[in-house]
N, C-alpha and C positions, 0 to 999 in steps of 0.2 A: 635148718631150724630144728631145734629139739625142745620138746615139752617135758622132758624127763624130770627136771628139777621141779617144774610146776606140778606135774602129776604126783610127785612125792609129797609136796606140800598139801595138795588136795586130799590125798589118801590119809595123811595124818589128821586132817580136819574131819574126814569121814570116820576115823577111829576115835574121835572125841578129844584129840589133843588140842590144847589151846594154841592158836596161831595169831600172828600179828601181820597185818597187811599195811604197807606204806604206799603213799602216793606222793610223787615228787614231780613238780612241773611249774607252769606259769599260771596265768589268770584263769584258764579253762579248768585246770585242776583245782585251783583255789576255790572255784565255784561261781565264776562271774556269769551273770545275765540269765539264769533260769528265773521263772516267775516266783518260785519258792526254793529255798535251799535244798529241800528234799528231792528236787527234780534234777539236781546236778548229777553228772555221770558218776562221780565218786560215791555219792550217797546211794545211787541206784545199784552200783556194784556191791557196795557194803551190804545193802538190803538183800541182794542175791545170796551173799555168803551166809547171812543170818537165817534166811529161809531154807537154804540148801543144807545147812548144818545146824539145825535148831538145838541140838544137845551140846554144841561146842562153843566155847568162848572165843569170839572173834574180836580182836583188838584192831582199831583203825587209827592210823596216824596220817593226817593230811598236812603236808608241808609245802603245798603249792603257794608260790608268791608271784603275784602279777607283775608283768613286764620284766621278768628275769629269764635268762637262758641258762645253758649248761655251764657257762663260765662261772657265774655266781653259784650255780648248783653244785659243782664239784667242790668248791671251797667251803660250802656250808653243809654238805651232806653228812659229814661225820657227826657234828653237833646236833643237827636237826633230826636226823633219822637213824643213822647206823648205830648210835649208842643204844637205841631201843631194840636192836637185833631183830629186825623184821624178818619174817619167813618169805615174804613176797613183796616185791617193789614194782610199782607201775611208774614208768618214766615217760614224761610228756614234754618235749622241748622242740619238736619239729617246726612249730609255727613261730617260735621266738628266736631260734638259731638261724635267722635269715637276715640278709641274703646268705645262702650257704657259702662258706669260704673256709680257708685253711684254719683260721683261728677257732671257728666253731667246731670243725672236725676234731681238732686237738682237744678242746675242752670237753666235748661229748665223749670221746673215747677215754679221756682221763677219768670222767665220771663213771663210765661203765667198768673200767678196770679197778677203780677205787672200791666199788661195791663188791666185785668178784673177789678181789684179793683180801678184803676185810671180812666178808661173810661168805665163805666158800659154798655153803649149802643153800643160800638164799636164791630164790628164783626171781628172774627179772622178766617183765613184759614191756616192750617198747610200744608207745602209742604215737601214731603219726597224724597230726592235725595239719591244717592248711589255711592260707589266706584265700580270699575270694578269687584272685587271679591265678591260683595254683601254686604260688610261691610257697615253698616248704623245704626243709632240710631232709625230707624223707629219703631221697636217693642216697645221700651220704650216710645217714644214720642207719639205713637198712643194710648197707654194706658192712658197717660195724657190727650190726646184729648178726648177720650171716657169719662173720669171722669168729664171733664168740658163741655161736649156736643159740641165740636168744630169740624166742618167739615174738612176733610183732602183730600189731593190729593197725590197719590203715583206714582211718576215717576218710582221708583224702581220696583214696582210690574208690572207696565205696560210694561216696556222695557224687563224685563227678561221673561215675558210671550211671547212677540213677538219674542225675540231672540230664545227662545225654539221652536217656530213655524217655524222659518226660515225666518221671514219677513225681518229682517236685522241683522247685526252683531254689536257688540259693536263699532268697528271702523267706522261703517257707521254713527253713531250718536254722537260719542265722539271724542275729540281731544287728550285726554290722559286718565289717570286712573280715572278722576272724572269730568272734564269740558266738557259739551256738545258743539257740533258744531251747525251750523245753524239748522240742522234737529232736533238735540236733544232739542235745545231751543224751536223749534216749537212744539215738543211733549209736553213739559212742559206747554206751552201756551194753547195748545188744551185741555189738561186735566183740566186746571184752568177754561177756558171759558166754557167747558162742565158743570162744577159744577155751574158756574154763571148762565148759561141758565136754568139749572134745578131749581135753587133757585128762579129765576124770576117768575116761574109758581107755586111755592109752596105756600100753604095757610099760613097765619099768624093769630095768635090769637089776640084778642083785648087787652089782658093783656100784657103790655110791661115790667113787672117787671121780672128781672132775678135774680135767687138765686145763688150766688157763694158759693160753699161748704166752710164752716167755717174752716175745717181742710184739709190740703193738702193730696194728695194721698200718697206721700212719705214724703218729707219735703221741705220747701221753705225758707232756711236760708238767701237768698240774695234778697228777695222780695223788700226790701226797700234800696237796695244798690245804690251806686253812683260811678261814675268815676271822680276822681279828677286829673286834669292835673297838671303838675309841676307849670304852671302859676297860678293855683288857690290855691296852697299850700303855706302857710307862713313858709318857711324853717327857722329853728333856726340857721342853719349853711349851707353855700354854698361856698365851696372852689374848685376851679379848674373846675367848670362847667359853661356853658353859654347857652343861648337860642338856640334851635335847629330848623331847618326848615324842618326836616324830618316829613312827614305827610302821614297818611293813611286815606284819605278821611276825616271823621269827627274826627279822632283820631290824635291829634298833641299837640302843645304847650308844648313840652318837653324840657329837658336839655340834652346836650351832653358834654363830657369831652373836655376841651380846648386842642388844639393840642400841646401847649407848656407847659402844666401843669406838674409839678413834683409830685404833689399829688392831689387827688380829693376826696371830701367827701360831702355827703348830710345828714342833720339831720332834722327830723321833728317829730311832735306829731300828731297822728291820733286817733280818737275815734271810736271804733268798737270792734266787737268780731271776725270778719273775715277781714283779710287784705291781699291783693295780690299786688305784685309789677307788674307794667305794663311797659315792656321794649322792646327794639328792638333786636330780634334775627337776626344777620346779617351774610352775607357770606364773608365779608372782613376779611382777616386773622389777621388784627390788632384789631379786636373786643376783648375786655378785660374781666377780671374776677372781680367780686364784692363780697366783704364780707358783708353779711347781719346780722345786729345785732338788736334785739328787746329787749327793757327794759334792756339794758346793757348785754344781753346774746347773744353771737354769735350763729347763727343758721346754716349757710351754706355758701359755696363759690359758687357763681353762674357764670357759663361760658356763656357769651352772644354771643359766636361764633357759627355759624351754619355751621359746617364743611361739605363740599361737598353738601351744600343745594341748593335749587332751587331759592332762593331769600330772601330778607329781609321781616320780618313780625312782627306784634305786638304779643308778647308772655306774659304769666303770670307766676308768681312764688308765691306759697302760703307762706306768712310770718307768718300768724296767722290763725288757724282754730279752731272754737268753743272755743275761749278764753274768758276771762272775758271782759264784755263790759265796757271799760274805755279808758282813753287816754293812748296810748302806744307810747313809744319813739323809732323811727325807724332810724337806721344809715346805710348808704350805703357807703362803703369805697372801692375805686378802688385799687386792689392789685398792688403792684409795678411791673412794666414791662417796656419794651423799650419805648422810646418816640413815639409820634404819635399814641398812643393807642386810640381806639375809644370805648366809652361806651355811650349808649343813653337810657335815662330814660324818659318814657312817662308820668308816674304818678302812681296812686294807685287805686285799686278797694276796696271800703270800705263798709262794712255792719255790 
């Protein structure tokens, strides 16, 4: 682990240079479940920057989106965050990239490489959260951090160590199986600012050149991926769909089935070797099913209903994996069902 990039950013802030700090992650980063917004870990860390560098302009960009992992993250990071050229990015996806598996390893490493290759001097800090039973992608993501020399903060290791000692219980610091309360958010912020304080006093070399490993630790197939909203896609055919106002922070501009539609279908052509549908998984019992066809070959019937779920969220479905890189014709056909059926398409992840 190297804090050199981080130390350079903090030194610039100490010298009065304007810096931009970005936060990318899921609902915890978005700011879920503290009693007041100011008690979320992002706001506490931002406050630390303001108090530590009172003469410096510190810009904050929080693009946390609940119920999303690094697969959606790598495809949206360019538009949501990298275009702003942040000097420091905190990445928090360990609790959402579960259960840990090859797909999440690939998307997470793709995300890290996307940041490193786009903004060479930008520092990254990885934050590892956890579920109540210890489920987390920390081990896999920590290996990626080590490979690229990225500093990390482990809320997971810290709290289970203290729970074992009897300092507090899970319920003392969490509101449910994953989201911290005020005390929990405070612990995250304390761990982050501890790292920042250490980095402020760490020596830096005169050589500012950073070598990014040419080959990934695993694979990084989505490194150049992009999120295309329905608004950005030139559909060849659009029947029974209209613009939707359903929004998940930076994710929106989708289409939904018209309430009086007797049939509904979307047809488009997308170029890539990996294509995911991005849609809303919803708890309303009128959420419908969609037949997915690629290059005139039916692949599956997708149910967009989240039965007995906790709420609506943006979900992905793999239409094409490791396919030939070319233009592919995608057809989404809503299956016949009673009137007032609801289907919401947000767009596609393409790489």
